[in-house]
Every structure is written in structure tokens, then in C-alpha cells.
C-alpha positions as protocol buffer text, in pm:
chain_id: "A"
residue {
  index: 1
  type: MET
  ca { x: -1898 y: -1910 z: 1358 }
}
residue {
  index: 2
  type: ALA
  ca { x: -1500 y: -1802 z: 1354 }
}
residue {
  index: 3
  type: ASP
  ca { x: -1605 y: -1479 z: 1121 }
}
residue {
  index: 4
  type: GLU
  ca { x: -1864 y: -1338 z: 1392 }
}
residue {
  index: 5
  type: PRO
  ca { x: -1633 y: -1121 z: 1566 }
}
residue {
  index: 6
  type: ARG
  ca { x: -1476 y: -961 z: 1261 }
}
residue {
  index: 7
  type: GLN
  ca { x: -1860 y: -918 z: 1133 }
}
residue {
  index: 8
  type: THR
  ca { x: -1941 y: -778 z: 1513 }
}
residue {
  index: 9
  type: ARG
  ca { x: -1674 y: -497 z: 1405 }
}
residue {
  index: 10
  type: LEU
  ca { x: -1783 y: -446 z: 1062 }
}
residue {
  index: 11
  type: ALA
  ca { x: -2164 y: -406 z: 1202 }
}
residue {
  index: 12
  type: SER
  ca { x: -2009 y: -158 z: 1466 }
}
residue {
  index: 13
  type: LEU
  ca { x: -1829 y: 22 z: 1238 }
}
residue {
  index: 14
  type: PHE
  ca { x: -2132 y: 106 z: 1008 }
}
residue {
  index: 15
  type: ILE
  ca { x: -2352 y: 180 z: 1277 }
}
residue {
  index: 16
  type: VAL
  ca { x: -2100 y: 482 z: 1377 }
}
residue {
  index: 17
  type: PHE
  ca { x: -2028 y: 521 z: 1020 }
}
residue {
  index: 18
  type: PHE
  ca { x: -2430 y: 636 z: 936 }
}
residue {
  index: 19
  type: ALA
  ca { x: -2470 y: 747 z: 1280 }
}
residue {
  index: 20
  type: ILE
  ca { x: -2195 y: 1032 z: 1262 }
}
residue {
  index: 21
  type: SER
  ca { x: -2303 y: 1078 z: 917 }
}
residue {
  index: 22
  type: LEU
  ca { x: -2671 y: 1103 z: 995 }
}
residue {
  index: 23
  type: ILE
  ca { x: -2564 y: 1390 z: 1283 }
}
residue {
  index: 24
  type: SER
  ca { x: -2337 y: 1540 z: 1021 }
}
residue {
  index: 25
  type: GLU
  ca { x: -2537 y: 1574 z: 761 }
}
residue {
  index: 26
  type: ASN
  ca { x: -2820 y: 1784 z: 998 }
}
residue {
  index: 27
  type: ASN
  ca { x: -2531 y: 2009 z: 1078 }
}
residue {
  index: 28
  type: LEU
  ca { x: -2445 y: 1914 z: 1421 }
}
residue {
  index: 29
  type: ILE
  ca { x: -2115 y: 1845 z: 1360 }
}
residue {
  index: 30
  type: ARG
  ca { x: -1897 y: 2165 z: 1298 }
}
residue {
  index: 31
  type: ASP
  ca { x: -1784 y: 2205 z: 912 }
}
residue {
  index: 32
  type: ASP
  ca { x: -1439 y: 2146 z: 1007 }
}
residue {
  index: 33
  type: ILE
  ca { x: -1410 y: 1817 z: 1169 }
}
residue {
  index: 34
  type: ARG
  ca { x: -1681 y: 1648 z: 1006 }
}
residue {
  index: 35
  type: PRO
  ca { x: -1423 y: 1506 z: 730 }
}
residue {
  index: 36
  type: GLN
  ca { x: -1204 y: 1347 z: 1000 }
}
residue {
  index: 37
  type: PHE
  ca { x: -1433 y: 1153 z: 1138 }
}
residue {
  index: 38
  type: LEU
  ca { x: -1531 y: 975 z: 844 }
}
residue {
  index: 39
  type: LEU
  ca { x: -1234 y: 942 z: 648 }
}
residue {
  index: 40
  type: ILE
  ca { x: -1124 y: 792 z: 966 }
}
residue {
  index: 41
  type: LEU
  ca { x: -1407 y: 546 z: 969 }
}
residue {
  index: 42
  type: LEU
  ca { x: -1408 y: 437 z: 587 }
}
residue {
  index: 43
  type: ILE
  ca { x: -1011 y: 350 z: 650 }
}
residue {
  index: 44
  type: TRP
  ca { x: -1095 y: 166 z: 935 }
}
residue {
  index: 45
  type: ILE
  ca { x: -1416 y: 31 z: 785 }
}
residue {
  index: 46
  type: SER
  ca { x: -1188 y: -63 z: 429 }
}
residue {
  index: 47
  type: VAL
  ca { x: -904 y: -236 z: 624 }
}
residue {
  index: 48
  type: GLU
  ca { x: -1162 y: -450 z: 785 }
}
residue {
  index: 49
  type: LEU
  ca { x: -1344 y: -543 z: 442 }
}
residue {
  index: 50
  type: VAL
  ca { x: -985 y: -610 z: 269 }
}
residue {
  index: 51
  type: LEU
  ca { x: -939 y: -858 z: 604 }
}
residue {
  index: 52
  type: ALA
  ca { x: -1244 y: -1001 z: 504 }
}
residue {
  index: 53
  type: ARG
  ca { x: -1190 y: -1022 z: 121 }
}
residue {
  index: 54
  type: SER
  ca { x: -1505 y: -825 z: 59 }
}
residue {
  index: 55
  type: PHE
  ca { x: -1356 y: -650 z: -255 }
}
residue {
  index: 56
  type: ALA
  ca { x: -1728 y: -616 z: -384 }
}
residue {
  index: 57
  type: ALA
  ca { x: -1814 y: -377 z: -40 }
}
residue {
  index: 58
  type: ILE
  ca { x: -1511 y: -163 z: -101 }
}
residue {
  index: 59
  type: ALA
  ca { x: -1626 y: -123 z: -443 }
}
residue {
  index: 60
  type: PHE
  ca { x: -1957 y: 27 z: -312 }
}
residue {
  index: 61
  type: LEU
  ca { x: -1770 y: 249 z: -70 }
}
residue {
  index: 62
  type: ILE
  ca { x: -1554 y: 386 z: -347 }
}
residue {
  index: 63
  type: ALA
  ca { x: -1858 y: 450 z: -510 }
}
residue {
  index: 64
  type: GLY
  ca { x: -2083 y: 627 z: -210 }
}
residue {
  index: 65
  type: VAL
  ca { x: -1788 y: 879 z: -189 }
}
residue {
  index: 66
  type: GLY
  ca { x: -1726 y: 951 z: -548 }
}
residue {
  index: 67
  type: LEU
  ca { x: -2057 y: 998 z: -667 }
}
residue {
  index: 68
  type: PRO
  ca { x: -2182 y: 1240 z: -414 }
}
residue {
  index: 69
  type: ALA
  ca { x: -1844 y: 1447 z: -464 }
}
residue {
  index: 70
  type: LEU
  ca { x: -1935 y: 1476 z: -839 }
}
residue {
  index: 71
  type: GLY
  ca { x: -2272 y: 1663 z: -683 }
}
residue {
  index: 72
  type: GLN
  ca { x: -2075 y: 1897 z: -436 }
}
residue {
  index: 73
  type: LEU
  ca { x: -1940 y: 2065 z: -712 }
}
residue {
  index: 74
  type: GLY
  ca { x: -2222 y: 2231 z: -758 }
}
residue {
  index: 75
  type: ASP
  ca { x: -2276 y: 2336 z: -414 }
}
residue {
  index: 76
  type: HIS
  ca { x: -2188 y: 2684 z: -334 }
}
residue {
  index: 77
  type: THR
  ca { x: -2023 y: 2643 z: -73 }
}
residue {
  index: 78
  type: THR
  ca { x: -1807 y: 2384 z: -237 }
}
residue {
  index: 79
  type: HIS
  ca { x: -1732 y: 2664 z: -485 }
}
residue {
  index: 80
  type: ILE
  ca { x: -1606 y: 2896 z: -204 }
}
residue {
  index: 81
  type: GLN
  ca { x: -1376 y: 2639 z: -56 }
}
residue {
  index: 82
  type: PHE
  ca { x: -1230 y: 2569 z: -396 }
}
residue {
  index: 83
  type: GLU
  ca { x: -1171 y: 2954 z: -469 }
}
residue {
  index: 84
  type: ASN
  ca { x: -1044 y: 2977 z: -114 }
}
residue {
  index: 85
  type: LEU
  ca { x: -799 y: 2717 z: -143 }
}
residue {
  index: 86
  type: PHE
  ca { x: -687 y: 2748 z: -562 }
}
residue {
  index: 87
  type: GLY
  ca { x: -768 y: 3093 z: -562 }
}
residue {
  index: 88
  type: VAL
  ca { x: -989 y: 3039 z: -902 }
}
residue {
  index: 89
  type: SER
  ca { x: -1367 y: 3022 z: -963 }
}
residue {
  index: 90
  type: ILE
  ca { x: -1475 y: 2663 z: -1020 }
}
residue {
  index: 91
  type: SER
  ca { x: -1639 y: 2775 z: -1360 }
}
residue {
  index: 92
  type: ASP
  ca { x: -1287 y: 2913 z: -1440 }
}
residue {
  index: 93
  type: SER
  ca { x: -1080 y: 2569 z: -1404 }
}
residue {
  index: 94
  type: ALA
  ca { x: -1067 y: 2273 z: -1591 }
}
residue {
  index: 95
  type: ILE
  ca { x: -1340 y: 2082 z: -1356 }
}
residue {
  index: 96
  type: ALA
  ca { x: -1573 y: 2368 z: -1507 }
}
residue {
  index: 97
  type: GLY
  ca { x: -1771 y: 2077 z: -1731 }
}
residue {
  index: 98
  type: TRP
  ca { x: -1767 y: 1846 z: -1469 }
}
residue {
  index: 99
  type: ALA
  ca { x: -1917 y: 2112 z: -1232 }
}
residue {
  index: 100
  type: ASP
  ca { x: -2202 y: 2213 z: -1524 }
}
residue {
  index: 101
  type: VAL
  ca { x: -2271 y: 1854 z: -1533 }
}
residue {
  index: 102
  type: PHE
  ca { x: -2256 y: 1683 z: -1232 }
}
residue {
  index: 103
  type: GLY
  ca { x: -2334 y: 1998 z: -1039 }
}
residue {
  index: 104
  type: VAL
  ca { x: -2669 y: 1978 z: -1090 }
}
residue {
  index: 105
  type: LEU
  ca { x: -2731 y: 1634 z: -976 }
}
residue {
  index: 106
  type: GLU
  ca { x: -2654 y: 1727 z: -647 }
}
residue {
  index: 107
  type: GLU
  ca { x: -2922 y: 1571 z: -463 }
}
residue {
  index: 108
  type: PRO
  ca { x: -2973 y: 1258 z: -717 }
}
residue {
  index: 109
  type: LEU
  ca { x: -2590 y: 1177 z: -647 }
}
residue {
  index: 110
  type: GLU
  ca { x: -2607 y: 1192 z: -273 }
}
residue {
  index: 111
  type: LEU
  ca { x: -2880 y: 964 z: -236 }
}
residue {
  index: 112
  type: ALA
  ca { x: -2724 y: 735 z: -462 }
}
residue {
  index: 113
  type: GLY
  ca { x: -2386 y: 746 z: -232 }
}
residue {
  index: 114
  type: TRP
  ca { x: -2627 y: 666 z: 61 }
}
residue {
  index: 115
  type: LEU
  ca { x: -2736 y: 388 z: -173 }
}
residue {
  index: 116
  type: SER
  ca { x: -2375 y: 301 z: -206 }
}
residue {
  index: 117
  type: PHE
  ca { x: -2293 y: 266 z: 156 }
}
residue {
  index: 118
  type: ALA
  ca { x: -2632 y: 70 z: 223 }
}
residue {
  index: 119
  type: THR
  ca { x: -2539 y: -206 z: -32 }
}
residue {
  index: 120
  type: ALA
  ca { x: -2168 y: -187 z: 76 }
}
residue {
  index: 121
  type: ALA
  ca { x: -2320 y: -277 z: 420 }
}
residue {
  index: 122
  type: ALA
  ca { x: -2541 y: -533 z: 288 }
}
residue {
  index: 123
  type: LEU
  ca { x: -2260 y: -734 z: 101 }
}
residue {
  index: 124
  type: ALA
  ca { x: -2050 y: -685 z: 400 }
}
residue {
  index: 125
  type: LEU
  ca { x: -2213 y: -847 z: 654 }
}
residue {
  index: 126
  type: ASP
  ca { x: -2327 y: -1203 z: 699 }
}
residue {
  index: 127
  type: THR
  ca { x: -2750 y: -1134 z: 776 }
}
residue {
  index: 128
  type: ARG
  ca { x: -2762 y: -1552 z: 854 }
}
residue {
  index: 129
  type: LEU
  ca { x: -2626 y: -1499 z: 1170 }
}
residue {
  index: 130
  type: ILE
  ca { x: -2919 y: -1302 z: 1260 }
}
residue {
  index: 131
  type: HIS
  ca { x: -3185 y: -1485 z: 1028 }
}
residue {
  index: 132
  type: ALA
  ca { x: -3108 y: -1756 z: 1317 }
}
residue {
  index: 133
  type: ASP
  ca { x: -3230 y: -1581 z: 1551 }
}
residue {
  index: 134
  type: ARG
  ca { x: -3592 y: -1442 z: 1422 }
}
residue {
  index: 135
  type: VAL
  ca { x: -3721 y: -1273 z: 1738 }
}
residue {
  index: 136
  type: ARG
  ca { x: -3393 y: -1038 z: 1739 }
}
residue {
  index: 137
  type: PHE
  ca { x: -3413 y: -1030 z: 1334 }
}
residue {
  index: 138
  type: MET
  ca { x: -3747 y: -855 z: 1376 }
}
residue {
  index: 139
  type: ILE
  ca { x: -3701 y: -611 z: 1664 }
}
residue {
  index: 140
  type: LEU
  ca { x: -3361 y: -517 z: 1474 }
}
residue {
  index: 141
  type: THR
  ca { x: -3585 y: -472 z: 1128 }
}
residue {
  index: 142
  type: ALA
  ca { x: -3837 y: -282 z: 1285 }
}
residue {
  index: 143
  type: ALA
  ca { x: -3567 y: -77 z: 1447 }
}
residue {
  index: 144
  type: ALA
  ca { x: -3392 y: 11 z: 1127 }
}
residue {
  index: 145
  type: ILE
  ca { x: -3746 y: 122 z: 952 }
}
residue {
  index: 146
  type: VAL
  ca { x: -3810 y: 324 z: 1241 }
}
residue {
  index: 147
  type: ALA
  ca { x: -3443 y: 484 z: 1233 }
}
residue {
  index: 148
  type: ILE
  ca { x: -3490 y: 522 z: 856 }
}
residue {
  index: 149
  type: THR
  ca { x: -3832 y: 697 z: 839 }
}
residue {
  index: 150
  type: VAL
  ca { x: -3677 y: 1002 z: 1153 }
}
């Protein structure tokens, strides 16, 4: 297939993105350099998705960033960073209503973000390439189940 190199790049980028996200979620990357890695990867994945004309996947990437961002409004660290940056507490700012409503939903919104990223990957990647080789598909599926469980 002519599109296989692009699919390979997209799959590789999603794997790196999910691996760095997992490492970040476990606080194994410093907080001050974590966003740079993920931002570069998100931009690169977005460019590849535009080239592949996979606009639904881009919409899910945006949702994957936006939903957890809403939930972060209730996080204590976000409150401190907001106050350090703007010199005013979130509860005294224009987004106080949003923080009150969405802040309590931090964990469910984070899960929704992860599901959005996984959906973006599923929409962007052509699984027919793997389906042709059933043994490789089963090995990769078993590896994915183990990785998700861990």
C-alpha cells in the first residue's frame, strides 16, 4: 500500500506519545519539561493527520487535550500555578464558575481525554494492514492488553 509509510509514522508517533504520557502520569518526567515533549508530539501528530486527511482524529486529539484541561481547574497545583502567573486566585477570577463545575470532575475528564486520544489513534490508523497477518495482530493485541493492565 502506498499509504503504509504514513501509517507507520502515525503509529510510531502515537506509541511515543502514549509512552511519554504514561511516564509523565507516573511523575517520572519533571513537571517543567513534560509539556514540551507532549506539545511537540501533538503538533507532529496533527500535521501527519492533516496530511492523511483524518480530520475526525484531529477533533478527538483536541478533545483529548481540552477535556482534561477543564478538569485541571480543580487541581491544587493548577491553582498555585494560576496564582503565580496571574497574581489572583482562580476563585477570584473570571473562570471561577468553570473551576467549580469542572474541577470536581478532574478524574472522569482525564479518563475521557485518554479515551479521546485512543479514539483518535483508532480513527487515524488503518487496522486492515495488521489484520492481514493474524499472528502479528494477536501478538500485538496481547501486548496491548498487558500494557494497558500494567
